[in-house]
PDB file of N, CA, C and O in Angstrom, chain B, residues numbered from 101:
ATOM      1  N   MET B 101      14.388  16.385 -44.351  1.00  0.00           N
ATOM      2  CA  MET B 101      15.203  15.399 -45.146  1.00  0.00           C
ATOM      3  C   MET B 101      15.435  14.310 -43.885  1.00  0.00           C
ATOM      4  O   MET B 101      15.584  14.485 -42.676  1.00  0.00           O
ATOM      5  N   THR B 102      15.392  12.963 -44.827  1.00  0.00           N
ATOM      6  CA  THR B 102      15.761  12.260 -44.018  1.00  0.00           C
ATOM      7  C   THR B 102      16.900  11.482 -43.673  1.00  0.00           C
ATOM      8  O   THR B 102      17.825  12.071 -44.231  1.00  0.00           O
ATOM      9  N   LYS B 103      17.194  10.862 -43.296  1.00  0.00           N
ATOM     10  CA  LYS B 103      18.549  10.406 -42.683  1.00  0.00           C
ATOM     11  C   LYS B 103      19.093   9.974 -43.782  1.00  0.00           C
ATOM     12  O   LYS B 103      20.304  10.195 -43.780  1.00  0.00           O
ATOM     13  N   SER B 104      18.647   9.353 -44.898  1.00  0.00           N
ATOM     14  CA  SER B 104      19.596   8.852 -46.212  1.00  0.00           C
ATOM     15  C   SER B 104      19.645   9.958 -47.138  1.00  0.00           C
ATOM     16  O   SER B 104      20.163   9.766 -48.238  1.00  0.00           O
ATOM     17  N   GLY B 105      19.017  11.469 -46.740  1.00  0.00           N
ATOM     18  CA  GLY B 105      19.340  12.578 -47.529  1.00  0.00           C
ATOM     19  C   GLY B 105      18.105  13.019 -48.643  1.00  0.00           C
ATOM     20  O   GLY B 105      18.108  14.031 -49.344  1.00  0.00           O
ATOM     21  N   LEU B 106      17.064  11.964 -48.594  1.00  0.00           N
ATOM     22  CA  LEU B 106      15.801  12.501 -49.205  1.00  0.00           C
ATOM     23  C   LEU B 106      15.475  13.922 -48.902  1.00  0.00           C
ATOM     24  O   LEU B 106      15.744  14.351 -47.780  1.00  0.00           O
ATOM     25  N   GLN B 107      15.109  14.431 -49.490  1.00  0.00           N
ATOM     26  CA  GLN B 107      14.330  15.653 -49.498  1.00  0.00           C
ATOM     27  C   GLN B 107      13.052  15.586 -49.575  1.00  0.00           C
ATOM     28  O   GLN B 107      12.549  15.854 -50.667  1.00  0.00           O
ATOM     29  N   VAL B 108      12.273  15.252 -48.571  1.00  0.00           N
ATOM     30  CA  VAL B 108      10.916  14.702 -48.789  1.00  0.00           C
ATOM     31  C   VAL B 108       9.793  16.268 -49.341  1.00  0.00           C
ATOM     32  O   VAL B 108       8.966  16.356 -50.248  1.00  0.00           O
ATOM     33  N   ARG B 109      10.267  17.285 -48.320  1.00  0.00           N
ATOM     34  CA  ARG B 109       9.227  18.299 -48.485  1.00  0.00           C
ATOM     35  C   ARG B 109       9.733  18.934 -49.984  1.00  0.00           C
ATOM     36  O   ARG B 109       8.821  19.517 -50.570  1.00  0.00           O
ATOM     37  N   LYS B 110      11.038  18.914 -50.698  1.00  0.00           N
ATOM     38  CA  LYS B 110      11.249  19.099 -52.145  1.00  0.00           C
ATOM     39  C   LYS B 110      10.000  18.461 -52.862  1.00  0.00           C
ATOM     40  O   LYS B 110       9.126  19.161 -53.373  1.00  0.00           O
ATOM     41  N   TRP B 111       9.975  17.049 -52.866  1.00  0.00           N
ATOM     42  CA  TRP B 111       9.738  16.214 -53.817  1.00  0.00           C
ATOM     43  C   TRP B 111       8.069  16.392 -53.834  1.00  0.00           C
ATOM     44  O   TRP B 111       7.365  16.287 -54.838  1.00  0.00           O
ATOM     45  N   ILE B 112       7.632  16.677 -52.527  1.00  0.00           N
ATOM     46  CA  ILE B 112       6.128  16.653 -52.173  1.00  0.00           C
ATOM     47  C   ILE B 112       5.857  18.172 -52.798  1.00  0.00           C
ATOM     48  O   ILE B 112       4.873  18.435 -53.488  1.00  0.00           O
ATOM     49  N   GLY B 113       6.737  18.982 -52.496  1.00  0.00           N
ATOM     50  CA  GLY B 113       6.208  20.352 -53.070  1.00  0.00           C
ATOM     51  C   GLY B 113       6.163  20.333 -54.815  1.00  0.00           C
ATOM     52  O   GLY B 113       5.331  20.990 -55.441  1.00  0.00           O
ATOM     53  N   ARG B 114       6.982  19.650 -55.331  1.00  0.00           N
ATOM     54  CA  ARG B 114       6.876  19.637 -56.504  1.00  0.00           C
ATOM     55  C   ARG B 114       5.733  19.041 -57.485  1.00  0.00           C
ATOM     56  O   ARG B 114       5.292  19.439 -58.563  1.00  0.00           O
ATOM     57  N   LEU B 115       5.387  17.752 -56.545  1.00  0.00           N
ATOM     58  CA  LEU B 115       4.177  17.415 -56.934  1.00  0.00           C
ATOM     59  C   LEU B 115       2.882  17.975 -56.797  1.00  0.00           C
ATOM     60  O   LEU B 115       1.895  17.639 -57.452  1.00  0.00           O
ATOM     61  N   LEU B 116       2.954  19.284 -55.470  1.00  0.00           N
ATOM     62  CA  LEU B 116       1.779  19.823 -55.226  1.00  0.00           C
ATOM     63  C   LEU B 116       1.935  21.042 -56.503  1.00  0.00           C
ATOM     64  O   LEU B 116       0.896  21.555 -56.918  1.00  0.00           O
ATOM     65  N   GLN B 117       2.959  21.367 -56.951  1.00  0.00           N
ATOM     66  CA  GLN B 117       3.037  22.607 -57.558  1.00  0.00           C
ATOM     67  C   GLN B 117       2.474  21.762 -59.319  1.00  0.00           C
ATOM     68  O   GLN B 117       1.944  22.433 -60.204  1.00  0.00           O
ATOM     69  N   GLU B 118       2.747  20.312 -59.449  1.00  0.00           N
ATOM     70  CA  GLU B 118       2.455  20.218 -60.785  1.00  0.00           C
ATOM     71  C   GLU B 118       0.582  20.131 -60.223  1.00  0.00           C
ATOM     72  O   GLU B 118      -0.202  20.560 -61.069  1.00  0.00           O
ATOM     73  N   TYR B 119       0.209  19.821 -59.432  1.00  0.00           N
ATOM     74  CA  TYR B 119      -1.194  19.573 -59.264  1.00  0.00           C
ATOM     75  C   TYR B 119      -1.887  20.696 -59.475  1.00  0.00           C
ATOM     76  O   TYR B 119      -2.970  20.688 -60.061  1.00  0.00           O
ATOM     77  N   GLN B 120      -1.216  21.969 -58.929  1.00  0.00           N
ATOM     78  CA  GLN B 120      -1.699  23.430 -58.775  1.00  0.00           C
ATOM     79  C   GLN B 120      -1.909  23.826 -60.216  1.00  0.00           C
ATOM     80  O   GLN B 120      -2.933  24.452 -60.490  1.00  0.00           O
ATOM     81  N   GLU B 121      -0.985  23.504 -61.230  1.00  0.00           N
ATOM     82  CA  GLU B 121      -0.748  23.534 -62.398  1.00  0.00           C
ATOM     83  C   GLU B 121      -1.983  23.001 -63.072  1.00  0.00           C
ATOM     84  O   GLU B 121      -2.682  23.689 -63.816  1.00  0.00           O
ATOM     85  N   LEU B 122      -2.218  21.743 -62.776  1.00  0.00           N
ATOM     86  CA  LEU B 122      -3.616  21.241 -63.497  1.00  0.00           C
ATOM     87  C   LEU B 122      -4.708  21.895 -63.192  1.00  0.00           C
ATOM     88  O   LEU B 122      -5.525  22.235 -64.048  1.00  0.00           O
ATOM     89  N   GLY B 123      -4.885  22.233 -61.436  1.00  0.00           N
ATOM     90  CA  GLY B 123      -6.014  22.950 -61.172  1.00  0.00           C
ATOM     91  C   GLY B 123      -6.586  22.521 -60.270  1.00  0.00           C
ATOM     92  O   GLY B 123      -7.611  23.070 -59.867  1.00  0.00           O
ATOM     93  N   ILE B 124      -5.980  21.186 -59.577  1.00  0.00           N
ATOM     94  CA  ILE B 124      -6.218  20.169 -58.578  1.00  0.00           C
ATOM     95  C   ILE B 124      -5.751  20.778 -57.488  1.00  0.00           C
ATOM     96  O   ILE B 124      -4.570  21.125 -57.471  1.00  0.00           O
ATOM     97  N   SER B 125      -6.553  21.008 -56.435  1.00  0.00           N
ATOM     98  CA  SER B 125      -6.322  21.727 -55.193  1.00  0.00           C
ATOM     99  C   SER B 125      -6.964  21.031 -53.873  1.00  0.00           C
ATOM    100  O   SER B 125      -7.040  21.571 -52.769  1.00  0.00           O
ATOM    101  N   HIS B 126      -7.405  19.737 -54.200  1.00  0.00           N
ATOM    102  CA  HIS B 126      -7.859  19.268 -53.258  1.00  0.00           C
ATOM    103  C   HIS B 126      -7.919  17.619 -53.310  1.00  0.00           C
ATOM    104  O   HIS B 126      -7.908  17.206 -54.470  1.00  0.00           O
ATOM    105  N   GLY B 127      -7.959  16.944 -52.650  1.00  0.00           N
ATOM    106  CA  GLY B 127      -7.783  15.333 -52.610  1.00  0.00           C
ATOM    107  C   GLY B 127      -6.595  14.481 -52.217  1.00  0.00           C
ATOM    108  O   GLY B 127      -5.720  14.923 -51.473  1.00  0.00           O
ATOM    109  N   PRO B 128      -6.574  13.532 -52.605  1.00  0.00           N
ATOM    110  CA  PRO B 128      -5.273  12.600 -52.612  1.00  0.00           C
ATOM    111  C   PRO B 128      -4.103  12.979 -53.081  1.00  0.00           C
ATOM    112  O   PRO B 128      -3.827  13.412 -54.200  1.00  0.00           O
ATOM    113  N   LEU B 129      -3.337  12.770 -52.040  1.00  0.00           N
ATOM    114  CA  LEU B 129      -1.678  13.321 -52.546  1.00  0.00           C
ATOM    115  C   LEU B 129      -1.212  12.232 -53.693  1.00  0.00           C
ATOM    116  O   LEU B 129      -0.430  12.596 -54.573  1.00  0.00           O
ATOM    117  N   PHE B 130      -1.724  10.868 -53.654  1.00  0.00           N
ATOM    118  CA  PHE B 130      -1.549  10.126 -54.905  1.00  0.00           C
ATOM    119  C   PHE B 130      -3.168   9.429 -55.189  1.00  0.00           C
ATOM    120  O   PHE B 130      -4.056   9.165 -54.379  1.00  0.00           O
ATOM    121  N   ARG B 131      -3.125   9.291 -56.459  1.00  0.00           N
ATOM    122  CA  ARG B 131      -4.360   9.336 -57.082  1.00  0.00           C
ATOM    123  C   ARG B 131      -4.456   8.625 -58.374  1.00  0.00           C
ATOM    124  O   ARG B 131      -3.447   8.656 -59.078  1.00  0.00           O
ATOM    125  N   ASP B 132      -5.510   7.978 -58.816  1.00  0.00           N
ATOM    126  CA  ASP B 132      -5.631   7.675 -60.149  1.00  0.00           C
ATOM    127  C   ASP B 132      -6.060   8.588 -61.072  1.00  0.00           C
ATOM    128  O   ASP B 132      -6.201   9.704 -60.572  1.00  0.00           O
ATOM    129  N   GLY B 133      -6.330   8.518 -62.290  1.00  0.00           N
ATOM    130  CA  GLY B 133      -6.840   9.186 -62.791  1.00  0.00           C
ATOM    131  C   GLY B 133      -7.996  10.120 -62.749  1.00  0.00           C
ATOM    132  O   GLY B 133      -8.080  11.221 -63.292  1.00  0.00           O
ATOM    133  N   ALA B 134      -8.863   9.508 -62.023  1.00  0.00           N
ATOM    134  CA  ALA B 134     -10.148   9.640 -61.726  1.00  0.00           C
ATOM    135  C   ALA B 134     -10.422  10.816 -60.351  1.00  0.00           C
ATOM    136  O   ALA B 134     -11.357  11.518 -59.965  1.00  0.00           O
ATOM    137  N   GLY B 135      -9.144  10.560 -59.963  1.00  0.00           N
ATOM    138  CA  GLY B 135      -8.841  11.277 -58.287  1.00  0.00           C
ATOM    139  C   GLY B 135      -8.991  10.535 -57.480  1.00  0.00           C
ATOM    140  O   GLY B 135      -9.120  10.970 -56.336  1.00  0.00           O
ATOM    141  N   LEU B 136      -9.028   9.480 -57.654  1.00  0.00           N
ATOM    142  CA  LEU B 136      -9.311   8.436 -56.638  1.00  0.00           C
ATOM    143  C   LEU B 136      -8.391   7.771 -55.830  1.00  0.00           C
ATOM    144  O   LEU B 136      -7.638   7.090 -56.527  1.00  0.00           O
ATOM    145  N   PRO B 137      -8.085   7.674 -54.316  1.00  0.00           N
ATOM    146  CA  PRO B 137      -6.518   7.381 -54.131  1.00  0.00           C
ATOM    147  C   PRO B 137      -6.267   6.422 -54.412  1.00  0.00           C
ATOM    148  O   PRO B 137      -7.131   5.705 -54.916  1.00  0.00           O
ATOM    149  N   LEU B 138      -4.921   5.947 -54.210  1.00  0.00           N
ATOM    150  CA  LEU B 138      -4.093   4.845 -55.287  1.00  0.00           C
ATOM    151  C   LEU B 138      -4.372   3.908 -54.088  1.00  0.00           C
ATOM    152  O   LEU B 138      -4.783   4.351 -53.015  1.00  0.00           O
ATOM    153  N   ARG B 139      -4.117   2.502 -54.327  1.00  0.00           N
ATOM    154  CA  ARG B 139      -3.618   1.366 -53.165  1.00  0.00           C
ATOM    155  C   ARG B 139      -2.414   1.114 -53.641  1.00  0.00           C
ATOM    156  O   ARG B 139      -2.005   1.178 -54.801  1.00  0.00           O
ATOM    157  N   ALA B 140      -1.718   0.739 -52.380  1.00  0.00           N
ATOM    158  CA  ALA B 140      -0.198   0.102 -52.485  1.00  0.00           C
ATOM    159  C   ALA B 140      -0.314  -0.528 -53.744  1.00  0.00           C
ATOM    160  O   ALA B 140       0.288  -0.025 -54.692  1.00  0.00           O
ATOM    161  N   GLY B 141      -1.126  -1.751 -53.938  1.00  0.00           N
ATOM    162  CA  GLY B 141      -0.859  -3.118 -54.983  1.00  0.00           C
ATOM    163  C   GLY B 141      -0.798  -1.967 -56.125  1.00  0.00           C
ATOM    164  O   GLY B 141       0.332  -1.818 -56.591  1.00  0.00           O
ATOM    165  N   GLU B 142      -1.800  -1.130 -56.656  1.00  0.00           N
ATOM    166  CA  GLU B 142      -1.577  -0.454 -57.899  1.00  0.00           C
ATOM    167  C   GLU B 142      -0.156  -0.124 -58.263  1.00  0.00           C
ATOM    168  O   GLU B 142       0.127  -0.034 -59.458  1.00  0.00           O
ATOM    169  N   LEU B 143       0.755   0.063 -57.354  1.00  0.00           N
ATOM    170  CA  LEU B 143       2.098   0.845 -57.636  1.00  0.00           C
ATOM    171  C   LEU B 143       3.450  -0.089 -57.813  1.00  0.00           C
ATOM    172  O   LEU B 143       4.601   0.161 -58.170  1.00  0.00           O
ATOM    173  N   GLU B 144       2.741  -1.317 -57.382  1.00  0.00           N
ATOM    174  CA  GLU B 144       3.663  -2.483 -57.541  1.00  0.00           C
ATOM    175  C   GLU B 144       4.638  -2.758 -58.657  1.00  0.00           C
ATOM    176  O   GLU B 144       5.844  -2.992 -58.574  1.00  0.00           O
ATOM    177  N   GLU B 145       3.801  -2.676 -59.803  1.00  0.00           N
ATOM    178  CA  GLU B 145       4.469  -3.186 -60.870  1.00  0.00           C
ATOM    179  C   GLU B 145       5.526  -2.356 -61.505  1.00  0.00           C
ATOM    180  O   GLU B 145       6.527  -2.707 -62.131  1.00  0.00           O
ATOM    181  N   ASP B 146       5.050  -1.111 -61.186  1.00  0.00           N
ATOM    182  CA  ASP B 146       6.366  -0.021 -61.464  1.00  0.00           C
ATOM    183  C   ASP B 146       7.482  -0.002 -60.600  1.00  0.00           C
ATOM    184  O   ASP B 146       8.629   0.152 -61.021  1.00  0.00           O
ATOM    185  N   PHE B 147       7.124  -0.189 -59.116  1.00  0.00           N
ATOM    186  CA  PHE B 147       7.898  -0.371 -57.993  1.00  0.00           C
ATOM    187  C   PHE B 147       9.203  -1.344 -58.619  1.00  0.00           C
ATOM    188  O   PHE B 147      10.320  -1.014 -59.016  1.00  0.00           O
ATOM    189  N   PHE B 148       8.550  -2.646 -58.518  1.00  0.00           N
ATOM    190  CA  PHE B 148       9.403  -4.035 -59.496  1.00  0.00           C
ATOM    191  C   PHE B 148      10.512  -3.432 -60.563  1.00  0.00           C
ATOM    192  O   PHE B 148      11.743  -3.415 -60.575  1.00  0.00           O
ATOM    193  N   SER B 149       9.633  -3.017 -61.323  1.00  0.00           N
ATOM    194  CA  SER B 149      10.168  -2.878 -62.465  1.00  0.00           C
ATOM    195  C   SER B 149      11.779  -2.080 -62.280  1.00  0.00           C
ATOM    196  O   SER B 149      12.882  -2.446 -62.684  1.00  0.00           O
ATOM    197  N   ARG B 150      11.359  -0.838 -61.487  1.00  0.00           N
ATOM    198  CA  ARG B 150      12.484   0.187 -61.199  1.00  0.00           C
ATOM    199  C   ARG B 150      13.511  -0.755 -60.061  1.00  0.00           C
ATOM    200  O   ARG B 150      14.729  -0.632 -60.186  1.00  0.00           O
ATOM    201  N   LEU B 151      13.097  -1.445 -59.247  1.00  0.00           N
ATOM    202  CA  LEU B 151      13.932  -2.194 -58.297  1.00  0.00           C
ATOM    203  C   LEU B 151      14.632  -3.237 -59.365  1.00  0.00           C
ATOM    204  O   LEU B 151      15.858  -3.345 -59.319  1.00  0.00           O
ATOM    205  N   GLU B 152      14.004  -3.883 -60.171  1.00  0.00           N
ATOM    206  CA  GLU B 152      14.570  -4.973 -61.267  1.00  0.00           C
ATOM    207  C   GLU B 152      15.692  -4.025 -62.055  1.00  0.00           C
ATOM    208  O   GLU B 152      16.766  -4.627 -62.036  1.00  0.00           O
ATOM    209  N   LYS B 153      15.787  -2.958 -62.628  1.00  0.00           N
ATOM    210  CA  LYS B 153      16.783  -2.337 -63.479  1.00  0.00           C
ATOM    211  C   LYS B 153      17.684  -1.809 -62.068  1.00  0.00           C
ATOM    212  O   LYS B 153      18.808  -2.309 -62.062  1.00  0.00           O
ATOM    213  N   THR B 154      17.488  -1.173 -61.237  1.00  0.00           N
ATOM    214  CA  THR B 154      18.355  -1.080 -60.226  1.00  0.00           C
ATOM    215  C   THR B 154      19.423  -2.492 -60.235  1.00  0.00           C
ATOM    216  O   THR B 154      20.621  -2.485 -60.521  1.00  0.00           O
ATOM    217  N   GLN B 155      18.779  -3.394 -59.926  1.00  0.00           N
ATOM    218  CA  GLN B 155      19.054  -4.783 -59.411  1.00  0.00           C
ATOM    219  C   GLN B 155      20.275  -5.301 -60.913  1.00  0.00           C
ATOM    220  O   GLN B 155      21.437  -5.688 -60.791  1.00  0.00           O
ATOM    221  N   ASP B 156      19.583  -5.143 -62.042  1.00  0.00           N
ATOM    222  CA  ASP B 156      20.530  -5.136 -63.049  1.00  0.00           C
ATOM    223  C   ASP B 156      21.595  -4.271 -63.491  1.00  0.00           C
ATOM    224  O   ASP B 156      22.558  -4.721 -64.112  1.00  0.00           O
ATOM    225  N   ASP B 157      21.464  -3.006 -63.192  1.00  0.00           N
ATOM    226  CA  ASP B 157      22.618  -1.828 -63.302  1.00  0.00           C
ATOM    227  C   ASP B 157      23.430  -1.751 -61.992  1.00  0.00           C
ATOM    228  O   ASP B 157      24.637  -1.511 -62.022  1.00  0.00           O
ATOM    229  N   GLN B 158      22.770  -1.952 -60.862  1.00  0.00           N
ATOM    230  CA  GLN B 158      24.128  -1.730 -59.723  1.00  0.00           C
ATOM    231  C   GLN B 158      23.762  -2.805 -58.833  1.00  0.00           C
ATOM    232  O   GLN B 158      22.990  -2.548 -57.910  1.00  0.00           O
ATOM    233  N   PRO B 159      24.271  -4.135 -59.006  1.00  0.00           N
ATOM    234  CA  PRO B 159      24.317  -5.344 -58.245  1.00  0.00           C
ATOM    235  C   PRO B 159      24.441  -5.026 -56.848  1.00  0.00           C
ATOM    236  O   PRO B 159      23.662  -5.416 -55.978  1.00  0.00           O
ATOM    237  N   ASP B 160      25.762  -4.080 -56.616  1.00  0.00           N
ATOM    238  CA  ASP B 160      25.866  -3.982 -55.386  1.00  0.00           C
ATOM    239  C   ASP B 160      24.718  -3.568 -54.336  1.00  0.00           C
ATOM    240  O   ASP B 160      24.565  -3.828 -53.142  1.00  0.00           O
ATOM    241  N   LEU B 161      24.042  -2.888 -55.180  1.00  0.00           N
ATOM    242  CA  LEU B 161      22.878  -2.170 -53.923  1.00  0.00           C
ATOM    243  C   LEU B 161      21.936  -3.298 -53.817  1.00  0.00           C
ATOM    244  O   LEU B 161      21.676  -3.599 -52.652  1.00  0.00           O
ATOM    245  N   ILE B 162      21.190  -4.203 -54.992  1.00  0.00           N
ATOM    246  CA  ILE B 162      20.321  -5.380 -54.996  1.00  0.00           C
ATOM    247  C   ILE B 162      21.092  -6.438 -55.487  1.00  0.00           C
ATOM    248  O   ILE B 162      21.502  -6.314 -56.641  1.00  0.00           O
ATOM    249  N   SER B 163      21.481  -7.798 -54.654  1.00  0.00           N
ATOM    250  CA  SER B 163      22.128  -8.545 -55.282  1.00  0.00           C
ATOM    251  C   SER B 163      21.417  -9.221 -56.143  1.00  0.00           C
ATOM    252  O   SER B 163      20.199  -9.140 -55.986  1.00  0.00           O
ATOM    253  N   LYS B 164      21.902 -10.029 -57.228  1.00  0.00           N
ATOM    254  CA  LYS B 164      20.954 -10.762 -57.985  1.00  0.00           C
ATOM    255  C   LYS B 164      20.401 -11.785 -57.368  1.00  0.00           C
ATOM    256  O   LYS B 164      19.362 -12.239 -57.846  1.00  0.00           O
ATOM    257  N   ASP B 165      20.979 -12.390 -56.146  1.00  0.00           N
ATOM    258  CA  ASP B 165      20.110 -13.166 -55.588  1.00  0.00           C
ATOM    259  C   ASP B 165      18.709 -12.996 -54.900  1.00  0.00           C
ATOM    260  O   ASP B 165      17.981 -13.817 -54.341  1.00  0.00           O
ATOM    261  N   VAL B 166      18.578 -11.598 -55.141  1.00  0.00           N
ATOM    262  CA  VAL B 166      17.358 -11.448 -54.397  1.00  0.00           C
ATOM    263  C   VAL B 166      16.431 -11.398 -55.155  1.00  0.00           C
ATOM    264  O   VAL B 166      16.586 -10.871 -56.257  1.00  0.00           O
ATOM    265  N   ASP B 167      14.850 -12.094 -54.656  1.00  0.00           N
ATOM    266  CA  ASP B 167      13.926 -12.484 -55.627  1.00  0.00           C
ATOM    267  C   ASP B 167      13.158 -10.764 -55.121  1.00  0.00           C
ATOM    268  O   ASP B 167      12.413 -10.654 -54.147  1.00  0.00           O
ATOM    269  N   VAL B 168      13.466  -9.856 -55.820  1.00  0.00           N
ATOM    270  CA  VAL B 168      12.935  -8.668 -55.657  1.00  0.00           C
ATOM    271  C   VAL B 168      10.942  -8.440 -55.262  1.00  0.00           C
ATOM    272  O   VAL B 168      10.432  -7.754 -54.376  1.00  0.00           O
ATOM    273  N   SER B 169      10.386  -9.155 -56.127  1.00  0.00           N
ATOM    274  CA  SER B 169       9.108  -9.398 -55.687  1.00  0.00           C
ATOM    275  C   SER B 169       8.690 -10.020 -54.294  1.00  0.00           C
ATOM    276  O   SER B 169       7.597  -9.872 -53.746  1.00  0.00           O
ATOM    277  N   GLU B 170       9.738 -10.721 -53.843  1.00  0.00           N
ATOM    278  CA  GLU B 170       9.404 -11.445 -52.631  1.00  0.00           C
ATOM    279  C   GLU B 170       9.765 -11.060 -51.429  1.00  0.00           C
ATOM    280  O   GLU B 170       9.113 -11.156 -50.389  1.00  0.00           O
ATOM    281  N   GLU B 171      11.053 -10.524 -51.624  1.00  0.00           N
ATOM    282  CA  GLU B 171      11.642  -9.780 -50.602  1.00  0.00           C
ATOM    283  C   GLU B 171      11.449  -8.314 -50.261  1.00  0.00           C
ATOM    284  O   GLU B 171      11.596  -7.978 -49.086  1.00  0.00           O
ATOM    285  N   LEU B 172      11.020  -7.083 -51.512  1.00  0.00           N
ATOM    286  CA  LEU B 172      10.799  -5.912 -51.453  1.00  0.00           C
ATOM    287  C   LEU B 172       9.460  -5.809 -51.994  1.00  0.00           C
ATOM    288  O   LEU B 172       9.082  -4.842 -52.655  1.00  0.00           O
ATOM    289  N   GLY B 173       8.787  -6.755 -51.725  1.00  0.00           N
ATOM    290  CA  GLY B 173       7.190  -6.007 -52.438  1.00  0.00           C
ATOM    291  C   GLY B 173       6.617  -4.833 -51.101  1.00  0.00           C
ATOM    292  O   GLY B 173       6.922  -4.722 -49.913  1.00  0.00           O
ATOM    293  N   ILE B 174       5.961  -4.322 -51.724  1.00  0.00           N
ATOM    294  CA  ILE B 174       5.609  -3.077 -51.212  1.00  0.00           C
ATOM    295  C   ILE B 174       4.446  -3.485 -49.808  1.00  0.00           C
ATOM    296  O   ILE B 174       4.300  -2.782 -48.808  1.00  0.00           O
ATOM    297  N   TYR B 175       3.946  -4.396 -50.010  1.00  0.00           N
ATOM    298  CA  TYR B 175       2.746  -4.667 -48.689  1.00  0.00           C
ATOM    299  C   TYR B 175       3.795  -5.219 -47.521  1.00  0.00           C
ATOM    300  O   TYR B 175       3.831  -4.945 -46.321  1.00  0.00           O
ATOM    301  N   ARG B 176       4.646  -6.113 -48.330  1.00  0.00           N
ATOM    302  CA  ARG B 176       6.027  -6.470 -47.209  1.00  0.00           C
ATOM    303  C   ARG B 176       7.009  -5.303 -46.417  1.00  0.00           C
ATOM    304  O   ARG B 176       7.384  -5.262 -45.245  1.00  0.00           O
ATOM    305  N   LEU B 177       7.260  -4.377 -47.560  1.00  0.00           N
ATOM    306  CA  LEU B 177       7.876  -3.270 -46.629  1.00  0.00           C
ATOM    307  C   LEU B 177       6.906  -2.635 -45.790  1.00  0.00           C
ATOM    308  O   LEU B 177       7.167  -2.655 -44.587  1.00  0.00           O
ATOM    309  N   PHE B 178       5.742  -2.021 -46.184  1.00  0.00           N
ATOM    310  CA  PHE B 178       5.144  -1.267 -45.399  1.00  0.00           C
ATOM    311  C   PHE B 178       4.952  -2.194 -43.815  1.00  0.00           C
ATOM    312  O   PHE B 178       5.153  -1.654 -42.727  1.00  0.00           O
ATOM    313  N   ARG B 179       4.589  -3.458 -43.950  1.00  0.00           N
ATOM    314  CA  ARG B 179       4.446  -4.103 -42.712  1.00  0.00           C
ATOM    315  C   ARG B 179       5.819  -4.039 -42.096  1.00  0.00           C
ATOM    316  O   ARG B 179       5.806  -4.058 -40.865  1.00  0.00           O
ATOM    317  N   ARG B 180       6.937  -3.971 -42.642  1.00  0.00           N
ATOM    318  CA  ARG B 180       7.894  -3.962 -41.772  1.00  0.00           C
ATOM    319  C   ARG B 180       8.192  -2.750 -41.137  1.00  0.00           C
ATOM    320  O   ARG B 180       8.484  -2.603 -39.950  1.00  0.00           O
ATOM    321  N   GLY B 181       8.091  -1.825 -42.073  1.00  0.00           N
ATOM    322  CA  GLY B 181       8.097  -0.595 -41.457  1.00  0.00           C
ATOM    323  C   GLY B 181       6.982  -0.169 -40.666  1.00  0.00           C
ATOM    324  O   GLY B 181       7.084   1.029 -40.405  1.00  0.00           O
ATOM    325  N   ALA B 182       5.702  -0.835 -40.067  1.00  0.00           N
ATOM    326  CA  ALA B 182       4.915  -0.317 -39.252  1.00  0.00           C
ATOM    327  C   ALA B 182       5.482  -1.492 -37.786  1.00  0.00           C
ATOM    328  O   ALA B 182       5.309  -1.289 -36.584  1.00  0.00           O
ATOM    329  N   THR B 183       6.120  -2.600 -38.404  1.00  0.00           N
ATOM    330  CA  THR B 183       6.442  -3.430 -37.226  1.00  0.00           C
ATOM    331  C   THR B 183       7.406  -2.591 -36.578  1.00  0.00           C
ATOM    332  O   THR B 183       7.208  -2.225 -35.419  1.00  0.00           O
ATOM    333  N   SER B 184       8.462  -2.241 -37.234  1.00  0.00           N
ATOM    334  CA  SER B 184       9.702  -1.195 -36.524  1.00  0.00           C
ATOM    335  C   SER B 184       9.312  -0.077 -35.727  1.00  0.00           C
ATOM    336  O   SER B 184       9.696   0.095 -34.570  1.00  0.00           O
ATOM    337  N   GLU B 185       8.468   0.759 -36.417  1.00  0.00           N
ATOM    338  CA  GLU B 185       7.903   2.175 -35.969  1.00  0.00           C
ATOM    339  C   GLU B 185       7.196   1.423 -34.674  1.00  0.00           C
ATOM    340  O   GLU B 185       7.261   2.100 -33.648  1.00  0.00           O
ATOM    341  N   ALA B 186       6.602   0.277 -34.551  1.00  0.00           N
ATOM    342  CA  ALA B 186       5.824   0.277 -33.643  1.00  0.00           C
ATOM    343  C   ALA B 186       6.917  -0.457 -32.378  1.00  0.00           C
ATOM    344  O   ALA B 186       6.701  -0.328 -31.173  1.00  0.00           O
ATOM    345  N   THR B 187       7.758  -1.005 -32.794  1.00  0.00           N
ATOM    346  CA  THR B 187       8.816  -1.622 -31.853  1.00  0.00           C
ATOM    347  C   THR B 187       9.301  -0.490 -31.204  1.00  0.00           C
ATOM    348  O   THR B 187       9.265  -0.380 -29.978  1.00  0.00           O
ATOM    349  N   ASN B 188       9.856   0.554 -32.124  1.00  0.00           N
ATOM    350  CA  ASN B 188      10.215   1.799 -31.435  1.00  0.00           C
ATOM    351  C   ASN B 188       9.481   2.937 -30.632  1.00  0.00           C
ATOM    352  O   ASN B 188      10.124   3.880 -30.170  1.00  0.00           O
TER     353      ASN B 188
END
């Protein structure tokens, strides 16, 4: 479990169970329809739409002043996470 309470094992386990039911037993966890690895950029559109919905529904979590695509883009978050991890 992460510090924020996310139960990673539970959700990865559910994804693996779905794959098993589809007869998928090997390969990348995050994949496209052909079974090839997904690139982070392929997830951005859905990621942004979910963040923008959160911003609309709960502005106390993400202020209306935040440009979601600029401040919270996947590559930016990955880069900041890697920088923080390297610093630690």
